[in-house]
C-alpha positions as CSV (number, residue, x, y, z in Angstrom):
1,M,-24.6,127.2,32.5
2,K,-27.3,127.6,30.0
3,R,-24.9,126.8,27.2
4,T,-24.0,123.6,29.0
5,N,-27.6,122.5,29.2
6,E,-28.1,123.2,25.5
7,S,-25.0,121.2,24.8
8,C,-26.4,118.3,26.8
9,R,-29.7,118.4,25.0
10,T,-27.8,118.4,21.7
11,V,-25.8,115.3,22.7
12,K,-29.0,113.5,23.8
13,F,-30.8,114.5,20.6
14,T,-27.8,113.3,18.5
15,G,-27.7,110.0,20.4
16,G,-31.4,109.5,19.7
17,I,-30.9,110.0,16.0
18,C,-28.0,107.5,16.1
19,A,-30.2,104.9,17.9
20,V,-32.9,105.3,15.3
21,L,-30.5,105.1,12.4
22,I,-28.9,101.9,13.9
23,L,-32.4,100.4,14.3
24,C,-33.4,101.3,10.8
25,F,-30.2,99.9,9.4
26,A,-30.7,96.6,11.2
27,L,-34.3,96.4,9.9
28,F,-33.3,97.2,6.3
29,A,-30.4,94.8,6.5
30,A,-32.7,92.0,7.6
31,F,-35.5,92.8,5.1
32,P,-33.8,91.7,1.9
33,R,-32.8,88.4,3.5
34,R,-36.2,87.7,4.8
35,T,-37.9,88.8,1.6
36,A,-35.6,86.5,-0.4
37,E,-36.3,83.7,2.1
38,A,-40.0,84.1,1.7
39,K,-39.8,84.0,-2.1
40,T,-37.7,80.8,-2.2
41,S,-39.2,78.8,0.8
42,P,-41.0,75.8,-0.6
43,A,-44.7,75.8,0.1
44,I,-47.9,74.1,-1.0
45,V,-51.6,73.8,-0.2
46,I,-53.7,70.8,-1.2
47,E,-57.2,69.6,-0.7
48,Q,-57.0,66.4,1.2
49,T,-59.7,64.2,-0.4
50,T,-58.8,64.8,-4.0
51,G,-55.2,65.9,-3.7
52,R,-55.8,68.9,-5.8
53,V,-53.0,71.5,-5.5
54,L,-54.6,74.9,-4.7
55,F,-51.3,76.8,-4.2
56,K,-47.6,76.0,-4.7
57,R,-44.2,77.6,-4.7
58,D,-41.0,75.6,-5.3
59,A,-43.1,72.6,-4.2
60,D,-40.6,70.1,-5.7
61,K,-37.5,71.8,-4.3
62,R,-35.5,69.4,-2.1
63,A,-35.4,70.4,1.5
64,Y,-34.8,69.0,5.0
65,P,-38.0,68.1,6.9
66,A,-36.7,68.0,10.5
67,S,-39.5,66.8,12.8
68,T,-42.2,66.9,10.2
69,T,-40.7,63.5,9.4
70,K,-42.7,62.2,12.3
71,I,-45.9,62.4,10.3
72,L,-44.6,59.5,8.1
73,T,-43.3,57.8,11.2
74,A,-46.7,57.9,12.8
75,L,-48.3,56.6,9.5
76,V,-46.0,53.6,9.2
77,V,-46.4,52.8,12.9
78,R,-50.2,53.1,12.8
79,E,-50.3,50.7,9.8
80,T,-47.9,48.2,11.5
81,L,-48.8,48.1,15.2
82,P,-52.1,48.1,17.2
83,L,-52.6,51.2,19.3
84,G,-53.1,49.1,22.4
85,L,-49.8,47.2,22.1
86,T,-47.5,47.7,25.1
87,V,-43.9,48.7,24.2
88,E,-41.0,48.3,26.6
89,V,-38.7,51.3,26.0
90,P,-35.3,50.0,24.8
91,K,-32.1,51.5,25.9
92,E,-31.4,52.7,22.4
93,A,-34.4,55.0,22.6
94,A,-33.9,56.4,26.1
95,G,-31.7,59.5,25.9
96,T,-32.1,60.1,22.2
97,E,-30.7,63.6,21.5
98,G,-33.0,66.6,20.7
99,S,-36.6,67.0,21.8
100,S,-37.7,64.4,24.2
101,I,-40.5,63.0,26.4
102,Y,-37.8,61.7,28.7
103,L,-38.4,58.0,28.3
104,R,-36.5,55.6,30.6
105,A,-35.2,52.3,29.5
106,G,-37.5,49.5,30.6
107,E,-40.6,51.5,31.2
108,K,-43.7,50.5,29.4
109,L,-46.1,52.6,27.3
110,T,-48.7,51.7,24.7
111,V,-48.2,52.5,21.0
112,E,-51.0,55.1,21.3
113,E,-49.3,56.8,24.3
114,L,-46.0,56.9,22.4
115,L,-47.8,58.4,19.3
116,Y,-49.1,61.2,21.5
117,G,-45.5,61.9,22.7
118,L,-44.3,61.7,19.1
119,M,-46.9,64.1,17.6
120,L,-47.7,66.5,20.4
121,R,-44.3,66.9,22.0
122,S,-42.1,65.8,19.1
123,G,-40.3,63.2,21.2
124,N,-37.3,61.9,19.4
125,D,-37.0,59.1,22.0
126,A,-40.6,58.2,21.3
127,A,-39.8,58.0,17.5
128,V,-36.9,55.6,18.1
129,A,-39.0,53.4,20.5
130,L,-41.8,53.1,18.0
131,A,-39.3,52.5,15.1
132,L,-37.7,49.7,16.9
133,A,-41.0,48.2,17.9
134,A,-42.3,48.3,14.3
135,G,-39.2,47.6,12.3
136,G,-36.7,45.9,14.7
137,S,-34.0,48.4,13.8
138,V,-33.8,52.0,12.7
139,P,-32.4,51.1,9.3
140,R,-35.2,48.6,8.6
141,F,-37.8,51.1,9.8
142,A,-36.3,53.7,7.4
143,E,-36.8,51.2,4.6
144,M,-40.4,50.9,5.6
145,M,-40.7,54.7,5.7
146,N,-39.3,55.0,2.1
147,E,-41.6,52.3,0.8
148,R,-44.7,53.9,2.4
149,A,-43.6,57.3,1.1
150,R,-43.5,55.9,-2.5
151,G,-46.9,54.4,-1.9
152,C,-48.2,57.9,-1.1
153,G,-46.7,59.3,-4.4
154,A,-43.9,60.9,-2.5
155,T,-41.1,59.9,-5.0
156,H,-38.7,62.7,-4.4
157,S,-37.9,62.0,-0.8
158,H,-35.5,59.8,1.2
159,F,-35.6,59.1,4.9
160,V,-32.9,57.5,7.1
161,N,-34.4,58.0,10.6
162,P,-37.8,58.2,12.3
163,H,-37.3,61.6,14.0
164,G,-35.8,64.0,11.4
165,L,-32.5,64.8,13.2
166,H,-30.3,66.2,10.4
167,D,-28.7,63.8,7.9
168,D,-27.7,65.0,4.4
169,A,-29.4,61.9,3.0
170,H,-32.6,62.6,4.8
171,Y,-34.7,65.0,2.6
172,T,-38.1,65.6,1.1
173,T,-40.2,68.3,-0.8
174,A,-43.2,70.3,0.2
175,R,-45.3,68.3,-2.3
176,D,-44.1,65.0,-0.9
177,L,-44.9,66.0,2.7
178,A,-48.4,67.1,1.7
179,L,-49.0,63.7,0.0
180,I,-47.7,61.8,3.0
181,T,-49.9,63.9,5.3
182,R,-52.9,63.3,3.0
183,E,-52.5,59.6,3.7
184,A,-52.2,60.2,7.4
185,Y,-55.5,62.1,7.4
186,R,-57.3,59.1,6.0
187,D,-56.8,57.3,9.3
188,P,-59.3,58.4,11.9
189,D,-57.1,57.5,14.8
190,L,-54.2,59.6,13.4
191,R,-56.6,62.5,12.8
192,R,-57.7,62.3,16.4
193,I,-54.1,62.2,17.7
194,M,-52.8,65.0,15.4
195,S,-55.7,67.3,16.5
196,T,-55.4,66.7,20.2
197,K,-54.6,69.8,22.1
198,S,-53.5,68.2,25.3
199,V,-53.6,64.7,26.9
200,T,-52.4,62.8,30.0
201,V,-50.9,59.3,29.4
202,G,-49.4,56.6,31.5
203,E,-49.7,55.7,35.1
204,G,-47.5,56.1,38.1
205,E,-43.9,57.0,37.2
206,S,-44.8,56.8,33.6
207,R,-47.6,59.4,33.9
208,R,-47.0,62.3,31.5
209,H,-49.0,65.4,30.4
210,F,-48.5,66.5,26.8
211,V,-49.5,69.9,25.4
212,N,-49.5,70.2,21.6
213,K,-46.9,72.6,20.1
214,N,-49.1,73.3,17.1
215,K,-50.5,76.8,17.5
216,L,-53.0,76.3,14.7
217,L,-55.1,74.2,17.0
218,T,-55.8,77.1,19.3
219,N,-55.7,80.3,17.1
220,F,-56.8,79.3,13.6
221,E,-60.4,78.5,12.7
222,G,-60.8,74.9,11.8
223,G,-57.1,74.0,12.7
224,N,-56.8,70.3,13.2
225,G,-53.1,69.3,12.6
226,V,-50.3,68.5,12.2
227,K,-46.6,69.0,12.9
228,T,-43.7,71.5,13.4
229,G,-40.0,70.9,12.8
230,Y,-36.7,72.7,13.2
231,T,-33.0,72.1,12.9
232,T,-30.3,74.5,12.1
233,K,-30.0,73.0,8.6
234,S,-33.7,72.7,7.9
235,G,-34.9,76.0,9.3
236,R,-38.4,76.4,10.6
237,C,-40.8,73.9,9.0
238,L,-44.6,73.4,9.4
239,V,-47.2,71.1,8.1
240,G,-50.6,72.5,9.0
241,G,-54.2,71.3,8.5
242,A,-57.6,72.9,8.8
243,Y,-61.2,71.9,8.1
244,R,-64.0,74.4,7.1
245,D,-67.2,74.0,5.3
246,G,-66.6,70.4,4.2
247,M,-63.1,71.1,2.9
248,Q,-59.9,69.6,4.5
249,L,-56.8,71.5,3.6
250,I,-53.2,70.6,4.1
251,G,-50.4,73.2,3.9
252,V,-46.6,72.8,4.0
253,V,-44.0,75.5,4.5
254,L,-40.3,74.6,4.7
255,D,-37.4,76.7,5.8
256,R,-39.6,79.7,6.6
257,Y,-38.8,82.1,9.5
258,D,-42.4,83.2,9.8
259,M,-44.0,79.8,9.3
260,W,-47.1,80.5,11.4
261,E,-48.0,83.7,9.6
262,A,-47.2,82.1,6.2
263,M,-49.4,79.1,6.9
264,R,-52.4,81.1,8.1
265,A,-52.2,83.3,5.1
266,M,-52.0,80.3,2.6
267,L,-54.9,78.4,4.2
268,D,-57.1,81.5,4.6
269,R,-56.5,82.4,0.9
270,A,-57.4,78.8,-0.2
271,F,-60.6,78.8,1.9
272,A,-61.5,82.2,0.5
273,E,-60.9,81.1,-3.2
274,Y,-62.3,77.6,-3.3
275,R,-65.3,75.6,-2.2
276,M,-66.2,71.9,-2.4
277,T,-68.7,71.3,-5.1
278,N,-70.9,68.2,-5.7
279,V,-69.3,66.3,-8.6
280,L,-72.7,65.3,-10.0
281,A,-73.4,69.1,-10.3
282,L,-70.4,69.7,-12.6
283,P,-70.8,69.6,-16.4
284,R,-69.4,66.8,-18.5
285,W,-65.9,67.6,-19.6
286,E,-65.3,69.3,-23.0
287,E,-62.2,70.5,-24.8
288,G,-60.8,73.6,-23.0
289,M,-62.0,72.6,-19.6
290,R,-60.0,71.3,-16.6
291,S,-60.9,67.7,-16.2
292,V,-62.0,66.0,-13.0
293,E,-61.7,62.3,-13.2
294,A,-64.5,60.5,-11.3
295,S,-66.0,57.0,-11.2
296,F,-68.9,55.3,-9.6
297,G,-68.0,52.8,-6.9
298,K,-69.8,49.6,-6.0
299,D,-71.9,51.6,-3.6
300,G,-73.3,53.6,-6.5
301,A,-71.7,56.8,-5.3
302,P,-69.3,58.9,-7.3
303,H,-65.7,59.0,-6.2
304,P,-64.7,61.7,-5.5
305,S,-68.2,62.9,-4.4
306,A,-67.0,66.5,-4.2
307,Y,-64.2,68.6,-5.7
308,P,-62.6,71.9,-4.8
309,V,-63.7,74.5,-7.4
310,K,-62.8,78.2,-7.5
311,K,-65.6,80.4,-6.1
312,E,-65.2,83.0,-8.9
313,G,-66.0,80.3,-11.5
314,E,-63.8,77.8,-13.2
315,P,-64.2,75.8,-16.4
316,L,-64.3,72.4,-14.7
317,G,-65.9,69.3,-16.2
318,V,-66.2,65.7,-15.2
319,R,-64.5,63.0,-17.1
320,W,-66.1,59.7,-16.0
321,V,-63.6,56.8,-16.0
């Protein structure tokens, strides 16, 4: 009997070893893939007012943006339609596949209410409703998107729809998305919408409550935007924004399984390494320095008025133009 018990204990012990070995094998099998993904996933951090790049990795590598597309959609709509304009939801928008705010054909919402549904809940139906209101058709609105993207300096992108559902011809880069978001941050109404944690819109049957999917707004110091995205082809994507000590940063990570951790790490590092410095306090540019181009506006103030400078010291000089 004693021998039997010992045998049982041996079997249990052996089974435990097997379970541990299987777990370790799974972890080690996944580790190389995730490590390689982290090394190749496009990423960038810029300072919003000047556009200075503070960190980048494969920033010009073509990638699929998924729902981060909606930042550009919101920008084009905001510059085309008044926020208070009432939009009657067309049947083409109702029932759009993917993420939705469950619009019904014929119901009426304002542009601002649809923008909340677009940016907080990533409503593909809201994207189509806004695109049709602003452009008359999705193809025409896509033309408007591409034209505006080029105006932002985003010259390596091409958009064919307002929501980011996969299309091989719908692509961007981390740098381009950062430049597009930089323009969006210049609009105070878009800043307000993108940083809203939750909101209730509409009345009666059109009343809806939206809670923002962006975790940076609740668990990252200074987090104030902007948009997540995912399709099976794009992987997990995130455009994030945060403001601390007078510095507005924009970060982009594309096709990154740990996008939240990666974004927090990138933004924290940039905040730790850089600070905004009064341009008038910088020395005049000389050979060997990194140049900062600045000019005096009609108001007599320098533009830019401040510039991100490395805290450890950096050979920066102003070149007045």
